[in-house]
N, C-alpha and C positions, 0 to 999 in steps of 0.2 A: 532483472528481478530474480532469476534463478540464482545468480551469484550472491545477491544481497540476502535472500531468504536462507540459502544454504549456510552462509557465514554467520548470520544471526543465530540460527539454530545451533551451530557448532560452538560458537564462542560463548553465547549466553547460556547454552545448555551445560557447559562445564561449570558455570557458577552456581547453577541451581540443581545439579545432578539430574539432568534431563537428557535422555537419549532419543535420537530421531528428530523429526521435524516438529516445529511449533504449530504449523497449520495443517488441518486435515485436507483442505481443498488445494488443488493446484491454482496457480496464479492465472487470472484472466483480466483483460483490459476491455471494459465495455465503453463504447463511444458516448460522449456527452454532446448532445446535439444542439443546444442553444444556451444562451447566457443565463436564463432563469434556472435551467437545470444545473448549470455549473455552480451558481450560487447555492443551489440546493445541496450539491455535493459538499461544499464547504460547511454548510449548516450541519450536515450529517457528521462530519469530522468533529465539529465543535460540541456536538451533543454526546460525544463519547464519555461514558462514566455517569452522565446525568440520566440519560434515557434508560440505562440499566439499573438505576436505583443505587448506584455505588456511592455517589457524592451528590450533594444538594445543588452545588454551583459548579459551572464549568471550570472556573479558576481554581477550585479546590482539588482538581485531579492531581494526584501526587506524582504521576509519571510524566514522561516527555510530552509536551504540548506546544503547538504553534501559537496558541492564544497570546502569550506575552509579547511575541514579535508582531502579531497583528494589531495589538493595542499600544505598542511602544516602538522602540527602534527595531527596524527590520533585520539588522545584523546582530549576530550572536556568536560568541567564541565558545568552542568546545575543545576538550582534550581528546585527541586521537592517539590511541596506544598502538604503536607500530609493532606488530608481531614479527616483521622482518628484522627490525633492530633487535628484538628480543632473542630471536634465534641466533643472530650473529654474535650476541653477547651472552649466550646461555651458560658459558663457563666462567663468566665474570663473578668474582666474589662479591662485588658491590651489588650486582643484580640479585644474586642469591640471598643476600642479607636484606634486600628491599622488599617490595610488595609483589614480586613476581610479575604476573601479567599486567599489573597496574603500577609498575615502578616508574618513578618520575624520569628516569634516564631514557625511557623509550617513548615518552609522551611528546606529541607535537600539537601546537595550536592549529585549529581548523575553524575558519569562519563560515558560518551558514547564513545565507541571505534568503529571506522569504520574499519572492516577487509578488506583486499584486495580481489578482485575477485579470486576464486580458480585458474583460468587460469593465473593470474598475480602473484601468490605467489612466483614463481621462479625469478621474476624481482626484482631489487633493488628499493629503494624508489624513487630515481630520475628518473628511467625508468618508473615507474608507474605514476609519476607526469607528465612526458613528454607525456605519452599516454593519460592521462586525458586532458591535454592542447590541444592535437591534436583533441580530440572529441569536445571540446568546440569551437575551431577555426572553425571546419567544420560546427557546428550548426549555429554559428554566420554568417559565410560566406553564407550559404544557405538563412538565413533570410534577409541579405542585398541584395541578388540577387532577392528576391521577390519585392523589392523596394516599400514596403508599409509603411504607417506612423506608428510610434511606440508611444504608450501611454505615457511611461516614468514613472520613479519611483514616482515622486510627484503625478501624477494623479492616479497611482495605490493605493497609500496610502490614497488618498482623497476619494476613492470610498466607498459608504455605503456597509456594510456587506451583505445587502439583495439585492444588485444589481444583476440582471440576464442578461446573454448574449442574444443578439437578436436571435441568431441561436444556437441550441444545436446539438452536434454531437451524433448521435445514431447508430454508426457502430456496427455490430455484433462482439462479442468477438471471438478471434481466438481460434482454438483448441489447438494451442501451438505456440512456437516461434522457428524458425529454419532458418539456412542460406541457405538451399537447399530444393527444392520441394520434392525430394526423401525422406528426413527425415520426412516431414509432411505426405507424403503418407503412410510411414511405421507406423507413430503414429496413423493415422486414421484407418489403418488395425488392429493395436493392440487394439484400442478402440472398434472396431466392435467385435473382438474376445472376449473381456472382457464382453461386453453387452450380447452377445449370451450365454456365460457361466453363467452369472448371471441369465438370464431369465430361463435357463434350471434348475439351482439349485433352484430358487425361486418356480418354478412350482412343483418340487418334494417336497419342504419344505411345501407348502400349502396342498399337498396331505397327509402329515403326515410322510414323509421320512426325518427325522431330521439328517440323516447321509449324506445328500447331501453336497458335498464340494462347498463352495463359493470361487470365485476368491479373491486373496489377496487384502486387503484394501477395501473390500466391507462388507456390513452388511446384515444379513438375514432379510426378511420382518417380520413384527409383525404378530403373529398368535393368534387369539382370541380363548380361550379354548372352547371346544364344548358345555359344559353346558351353558355358557354365550351366545354362538351363538344361542342356542334354545330359550333362553329368549328374545334376540333381535329380 
């Protein structure tokens, strides 16, 4: 994710004259604890643009969206512009006379396949599409019930890339996503147990006991060698 976000910021930033990162927050991955919560995450993605009052319908969003693939063929071809090829041909007259970063000479076809949610793999294609349509209809129905003006596709496209919203949402990140409070309580207790085990192992590690077992998916703290410690 660090590689993806950094390259998006760098490459797209050159197109819109933007320096620095696109996202204010660092990336974090919260666990999704059950199937109902997983479907809720998909619903959250499909609501993009509608819940903010930018477009009236999910299908109207002018940017990249997975909705066409969820309601149609799961496979879709994109053009990937290889900057490695671009640098290897940077002195080519044909490339200079072309479109630069988006020259056809450096384009490669890439197929993107959207896999069904694990909890939907037992459903047929039409059943999955019907479920997606139900999510979209619920999102759009909630937006209409708020009875607020919608910006519209034309106004969204006309916005300058540097436009900032008047109010920024700064809600804390959740510990995880679940359909029941009990599942979240259990997750919180598991995390507390994980932290306690890590702190105990880290304390032993710093005392020189390198046999201390660390919890799964954690990393031992860095230990400075004693000769270097005396120098510092």
